[in-house]
BAFI-3210 file (N, C-alpha, C; in Angstrom, 3 decimals, decimal comma, padded with zeros to 6 digits):
// residues 65
n [1|2|3|4|5|6|7|8|9|10|11|12|13|14|15|16|17|18|19|20|21|22|23|24|25|26|27|28|29|30|31|32|33|34|35|36|37|38|39|40|41|42|43|44|45|46|47|48|49|50|51|52|53|54|55|56|57|58|59|60|61|62|63|64|65]
n.u [000,950|000,689|002,346|001,051|002,455|003,676|002,939|003,829|006,485|007,299|006,563|008,658|011,042|010,749|010,743|013,113|015,804|015,481|014,978|017,568|019,383|018,590|019,079|021,799|022,692|021,700|023,644|025,928|025,829|025,708|027,903|029,755|029,185|029,605|032,256|033,453|033,255|034,589|037,120|039,759|041,269|041,381|039,519|040,703|041,278|040,114|038,090|036,303|035,826|034,356|032,147|031,069|030,253|028,234|026,233|025,748|024,536|022,488|020,905|020,701|019,135|016,717|016,095|015,679|013,843]
n.v [-001,119|002,170|004,805|007,942|010,201|009,395|010,497|013,115|012,971|011,860|013,773|015,914|014,538|014,681|017,525|018,183|017,924|020,005|022,113|022,195|022,657|025,079|026,727|026,351|027,576|030,090|030,853|030,548|032,800|035,044|034,663|035,373|037,796|039,368|038,480|039,512|042,269|042,605|041,647|042,543|041,955|039,346|036,528|033,398|030,486|027,935|028,996|030,456|028,092|026,446|028,249|028,580|026,212|025,700|027,489|026,315|023,962|024,855|026,230|024,157|022,268|023,599|024,053|021,196|020,435]
n.w [-000,031|-001,011|000,522|002,163|001,223|-001,187|-003,931|-003,619|-003,394|-005,911|-007,549|-006,469|-007,180|-010,014|-010,530|-009,111|-010,545|-012,422|-010,758|-009,733|-011,880|-012,591|-010,385|-010,207|-012,572|-012,106|-010,037|-011,150|-013,093|-011,337|-009,952|-011,994|-012,798|-010,352|-009,770|-011,947|-011,409|-008,900|-009,275|-010,946|-013,243|-015,808|-015,390|-013,846|-016,232|-015,268|-013,576|-015,399|-017,019|-015,295|-014,531|-017,030|-017,705|-015,556|-016,354|-019,150|-018,448|-017,205|-019,284|-020,984|-019,600|-019,646|-022,118|-022,741|-020,822]
ca.u [000,110|001,510|002,219|000,373|003,194|004,302|002,743|004,736|007,698|007,269|006,714|009,846|012,138|010,546|011,310|014,474|016,817|015,138|015,585|019,101|020,144|018,049|019,961|023,270|022,767|021,809|024,739|027,101|025,636|025,952|029,343|030,532|028,825|030,355|033,803|034,024|033,133|035,719|038,743|040,091|041,873|040,786|039,353|041,495|040,411|039,386|036,967|035,476|035,199|033,254|030,875|030,502|029,548|027,086|025,414|025,313|023,647|021,034|020,373|020,408|018,043|015,697|015,619|015,012|012,801]
ca.v [-000,049|003,378|005,935|009,094|011,258|008,824|011,400|014,349|012,279|011,580|015,332|016,272|013,845|015,160|018,920|018,472|018,230|021,205|023,316|022,068|023,285|026,476|027,449|026,421|028,715|031,578|031,031|030,859|034,072|035,884|034,674|035,703|039,170|039,861|038,418|040,629|043,572|042,470|041,216|043,796|041,329|038,231|035,368|032,289|029,820|027,113|029,507|030,634|027,040|026,269|029,231|028,400|024,800|025,933|028,229|025,608|023,010|025,383|026,449|022,880|021,654|024,538|023,556|019,797|020,133]
ca.w [000,022|-001,135|001,535|001,765|000,653|-002,446|-005,092|-003,534|-003,583|-007,233|-008,215|-005,988|-008,053|-011,444|-010,382|-008,404|-011,478|-013,152|-009,988|-009,536|-012,827|-012,463|-009,179|-010,567|-013,752|-011,417|-009,270|-012,333|-013,721|-010,262|-009,590|-013,007|-012,533|-009,311|-009,986|-012,922|-010,839|-007,860|-009,874|-012,144|-014,270|-016,354|-014,436|-014,174|-016,947|-014,619|-013,109|-016,398|-017,539|-014,186|-014,696|-018,451|-017,634|-014,846|-017,347|-020,084|-017,834|-016,847|-020,514|-021,723|-019,040|-019,848|-023,571|-022,762|-019,674]
c.u [000,842|001,232|001,554|001,083|003,880|004,065|003,819|006,130|008,127|007,512|008,054|010,866|011,988|011,311|012,575|015,737|016,692|015,409|016,888|019,803|019,712|019,002|021,301|023,584|022,925|023,115|025,880|027,154|026,050|027,311|030,168|030,325|029,697|031,812|034,422|034,249|034,417|037,079|038,777|041,006|041,192|040,623|040,160|040,559|039,631|038,023|036,079|034,838|034,029|031,925|030,195|029,696|028,222|025,931|024,809|024,357|022,423|020,370|019,992|019,155|016,773|015,068|015,044|013,863|011,409]
c.v [001,437|004,191|007,142|010,274|010,825|009,804|012,612|013,869|012,306|012,987|015,834|015,882|014,500|016,795|019,199|018,738|019,743|022,424|023,354|022,922|024,820|027,377|027,377|027,409|029,888|031,907|031,358|032,346|035,020|036,004|035,376|037,111|039,792|039,597|039,484|042,110|043,640|042,397|042,102|043,305|040,164|037,159|034,216|031,290|028,826|027,736|029,897|029,424|026,483|027,042|029,016|027,097|024,889|026,516|027,355|024,580|023,404|025,647|025,150|022,172|022,324|024,187|022,125|019,470|020,612]
c.w [000,144|000,212|001,122|000,812|-000,740|-003,680|-005,017|-003,882|-004,965|-008,059|-007,708|-007,011|-009,337|-011,234|-009,929|-009,494|-012,009|-012,235|-009,770|-010,623|-012,815|-011,546|-009,690|-011,722|-012,920|-010,866|-010,195|-012,697|-012,477|-009,982|-010,774|-012,949|-011,512|-009,336|-011,000|-012,290|-009,762|-008,455|-011,101|-013,234|-014,841|-015,275|-014,958|-015,027|-016,290|-013,944|-014,267|-017,104|-016,564|-014,405|-016,026|-018,485|-016,925|-015,585|-018,538|-019,795|-017,748|-018,238|-021,037|-021,067|-019,277|-021,131|-023,520|-021,884|-020,237]
res [m|p|s|e|d|s|g|d|r|g|e|f|t|y|f|a|p|q|l|q|f|t|i|l|k|a|i|g|e|l|l|r|v|n|l|d|r|v|v|h|e|p|l|p|n|d|v|v|v|l|l|t|e|l|e|y|r|g|n|r|k|r|r|l|g]
***
């Protein structure tokens, strides 16, 4: 017999990845903007790659979702 919250749990697992990528994309965008303001020289390549990957995953998930 399913528990009372089994439907909620199913919805959460469906929305969790979408929410995760939205949050990661927002964090990436905020970090990029704030780092550009604070650091007056080019960001290190590994930081740029990380931020770009976060934004890409968020955009990709939005298109697929």
